[in-house]
C-alpha positions as CSV (number, residue, x, y, z in Angstrom):
1,M,53.3,2.4,135.0
2,S,50.2,0.8,133.6
3,Y,50.4,2.7,130.3
4,K,53.5,0.8,129.3
5,K,51.7,-2.5,129.0
6,D,48.8,-0.9,127.2
7,F,51.1,0.9,124.8
8,I,52.8,-2.4,123.9
9,A,49.5,-4.0,123.1
10,F,48.5,-0.9,121.1
11,M,51.6,-1.2,119.0
12,V,50.9,-4.9,118.3
13,R,47.3,-4.1,117.4
14,S,48.4,-1.3,115.1
15,K,51.0,-3.7,113.4
16,V,53.7,-1.2,114.4
17,L,55.4,-3.8,116.5
18,T,55.8,-7.1,114.7
19,F,57.8,-10.3,115.3
20,G,59.6,-12.5,112.7
21,D,62.8,-12.3,110.7
22,F,63.8,-8.8,109.5
23,T,66.8,-6.9,108.3
24,T,67.4,-3.4,109.5
25,K,68.9,-0.6,107.4
26,S,72.2,-1.3,109.2
27,G,72.1,-4.9,108.0
28,R,71.3,-6.4,111.4
29,Q,69.1,-9.5,111.4
30,T,66.4,-8.8,114.0
31,P,63.5,-10.9,115.4
32,F,61.4,-7.8,116.1
33,F,60.6,-4.7,114.0
34,I,59.1,-1.4,114.8
35,N,57.5,0.6,111.9
36,T,55.7,3.7,113.2
37,G,54.7,4.4,109.6
38,N,51.9,1.9,110.1
39,Y,49.9,4.3,112.3
40,Q,47.3,5.5,109.8
41,T,44.0,6.3,111.4
42,G,42.6,9.1,113.5
43,E,42.0,6.8,116.5
44,Q,45.6,5.6,116.4
45,I,47.2,9.0,116.2
46,C,44.9,10.2,119.0
47,L,45.9,7.3,121.3
48,L,49.6,7.7,120.3
49,G,49.5,11.3,121.3
50,E,48.0,10.4,124.7
51,Y,50.7,7.8,125.4
52,Y,53.4,10.3,124.6
53,A,51.7,13.0,126.7
54,E,51.6,10.6,129.7
55,C,55.3,9.8,129.4
56,I,56.2,13.5,129.1
57,Y,53.9,14.5,132.0
58,N,55.3,11.7,134.3
59,N,58.9,12.7,133.6
60,L,58.8,16.5,133.0
61,G,55.6,17.8,134.5
62,D,55.2,21.4,133.3
63,R,59.0,22.0,132.9
64,F,59.1,22.7,129.2
65,D,57.7,25.2,126.7
66,V,57.8,23.8,123.2
67,L,57.4,20.5,121.4
68,Y,59.6,20.0,118.3
69,G,59.0,17.2,115.8
70,P,61.7,16.5,113.2
71,A,60.4,15.9,109.7
72,Y,58.8,13.7,108.7
73,K,57.4,11.4,111.3
74,G,57.9,13.9,114.1
75,I,55.5,16.3,112.4
76,P,52.2,14.5,113.2
77,L,53.7,13.4,116.5
78,S,54.4,16.9,117.7
79,I,50.8,18.0,116.9
80,A,49.1,14.9,118.3
81,V,51.1,15.2,121.6
82,S,50.4,19.0,121.9
83,I,46.7,18.2,121.6
84,A,46.9,15.4,124.1
85,L,48.8,17.4,126.7
86,Y,46.1,20.1,126.6
87,K,43.1,17.8,126.7
88,K,44.5,15.4,129.3
89,F,46.6,17.6,131.5
90,G,45.6,21.2,130.7
91,L,49.1,22.0,129.4
92,N,48.9,24.5,126.5
93,K,52.3,24.0,124.9
94,A,53.6,25.4,121.6
95,F,54.7,23.1,118.8
96,C,56.9,23.4,115.8
97,F,58.5,21.2,113.1
98,N,61.0,21.7,110.3
99,R,61.0,21.6,106.6
100,K,63.5,19.3,104.9
101,E,64.6,22.2,102.8
102,A,64.5,25.8,103.9
103,K,61.9,28.0,102.1
104,D,63.4,31.0,100.4
105,H,60.1,32.9,99.7
106,G,57.0,33.8,101.7
107,E,57.6,33.6,105.4
108,G,60.9,31.7,104.6
109,G,63.0,29.8,107.1
110,S,63.2,26.1,108.1
111,L,60.7,26.0,110.9
112,I,56.8,25.9,110.8
113,G,54.6,26.7,113.8
114,H,56.0,28.4,116.9
115,I,59.5,29.9,116.3
116,P,61.5,29.2,119.5
117,K,62.7,32.2,121.5
118,G,65.7,32.5,123.7
119,G,65.4,30.7,127.1
120,E,62.6,28.4,126.0
121,R,62.8,24.7,126.9
122,I,62.3,22.4,124.0
123,V,61.2,18.7,124.0
124,I,62.2,16.8,120.8
125,I,59.5,14.3,119.9
126,E,60.8,11.3,117.9
127,D,59.5,7.8,117.0
128,V,62.6,5.6,117.4
129,I,66.3,6.3,117.0
130,T,69.1,4.1,115.9
131,A,72.2,6.2,115.4
132,G,70.6,9.5,116.5
133,T,71.2,11.2,113.2
134,S,67.9,13.2,113.4
135,V,68.7,14.5,116.8
136,R,72.2,15.5,115.8
137,E,70.6,17.5,113.0
138,S,67.8,19.0,115.2
139,V,69.9,20.4,118.0
140,P,72.1,22.7,115.9
141,L,69.0,23.8,113.9
142,L,67.1,24.8,117.1
143,K,70.1,26.5,118.8
144,K,70.8,28.4,115.6
145,T,67.2,29.8,115.8
146,A,67.6,31.0,119.4
147,D,69.4,30.4,122.6
148,V,67.1,27.6,123.7
149,K,67.6,24.7,126.1
150,I,66.8,21.2,124.9
151,A,64.8,19.9,127.9
152,A,64.4,16.3,126.8
153,L,64.2,13.8,123.9
154,I,61.1,11.5,123.9
155,I,60.9,8.4,121.8
156,S,58.4,5.6,121.6
157,V,60.7,2.5,122.0
158,D,64.3,2.3,123.2
159,R,65.7,-0.8,121.4
160,M,68.6,-0.6,123.9
161,E,71.1,-1.4,121.1
162,K,74.6,0.0,120.5
163,G,74.7,3.3,118.7
164,L,77.9,4.6,117.1
165,G,80.0,3.0,119.9
166,S,79.4,0.6,122.8
167,K,76.6,2.6,124.4
168,T,73.0,2.9,123.4
169,A,72.0,5.7,121.1
170,L,70.1,7.3,123.9
171,Q,73.1,7.2,126.2
172,E,75.3,8.7,123.5
173,I,72.8,11.5,122.8
174,K,72.6,12.3,126.5
175,E,76.4,12.5,126.9
176,E,77.0,14.4,123.6
177,F,74.3,17.0,124.1
178,G,73.5,16.8,127.8
179,I,69.9,15.9,126.9
180,N,67.6,13.8,129.2
181,A,66.2,11.1,127.0
182,F,63.0,9.1,127.9
183,S,61.2,6.3,126.1
184,L,57.6,5.2,126.5
185,V,58.9,1.6,126.7
186,T,62.1,-0.4,126.2
187,I,62.8,-3.7,124.6
188,R,63.0,-5.1,128.1
189,D,59.5,-4.0,128.8
190,I,58.4,-5.8,125.6
191,V,60.2,-9.0,126.6
192,Q,58.6,-8.8,130.0
193,S,55.2,-8.4,128.4
194,L,55.8,-11.4,126.2
195,S,56.7,-13.5,129.2
196,T,53.4,-12.8,130.9
197,K,51.2,-13.9,128.0
198,K,49.1,-17.1,128.2
199,V,50.7,-18.3,124.9
200,D,54.2,-19.8,124.9
201,N,56.6,-17.1,123.7
202,S,59.8,-18.7,125.0
203,E,61.2,-19.3,121.5
204,L,60.6,-15.6,120.5
205,I,62.1,-14.4,123.8
206,A,65.1,-16.6,123.3
207,K,65.6,-15.0,119.8
208,I,65.4,-11.5,121.2
209,E,67.8,-12.3,124.0
210,S,70.3,-13.7,121.5
211,Y,70.0,-10.6,119.4
212,L,70.5,-8.3,122.4
213,A,73.5,-10.4,123.5
214,I,75.2,-9.4,120.2
215,Y,73.8,-5.9,119.6
216,G,72.5,-4.8,123.0
217,A,74.3,-2.2,125.1
């Protein structure tokens, strides 16, 4: 799908996808780094919402009811994607997101926006996942609110790395919760994109391949 190549270029332009020598929170030395916190303009969040919307529409069509964005990065994502789905595909979907701490006054509760109802199909919108901690917190929260079905998890990049065990975090989430998980692109898509550039990226590709040989699943 053509949007994958465009999305990779968009991440590089936005300085969200960078290459070099980095250390992840888990202590892994990685030659590539993804920081979605670098999206910072109206144009960027608009385009990001459209890329997510295309991925969702291609994989789910109209077979969902609510977009849920875990705090904090999932909050602007859920809103941007809901706007893009309506403008690009005519899908008017509800959205909601959580507070980090439940509010005990006013309207109260942990969720803001649409409060899920029994039987509704929810799509969780994330940026990237490593161990899947956010999803493991989100599913019980949503199911405590109502008897909902988690239709899918959507992330921007699948690093295709081992999660808690020998499988990728996405594979573990799918097995643990029975959730279909989709990514806009994978690290393999990024490697393929690097290999088609006019500049020589062979050294960088070799570093990524060496990293995946150790940490890939």
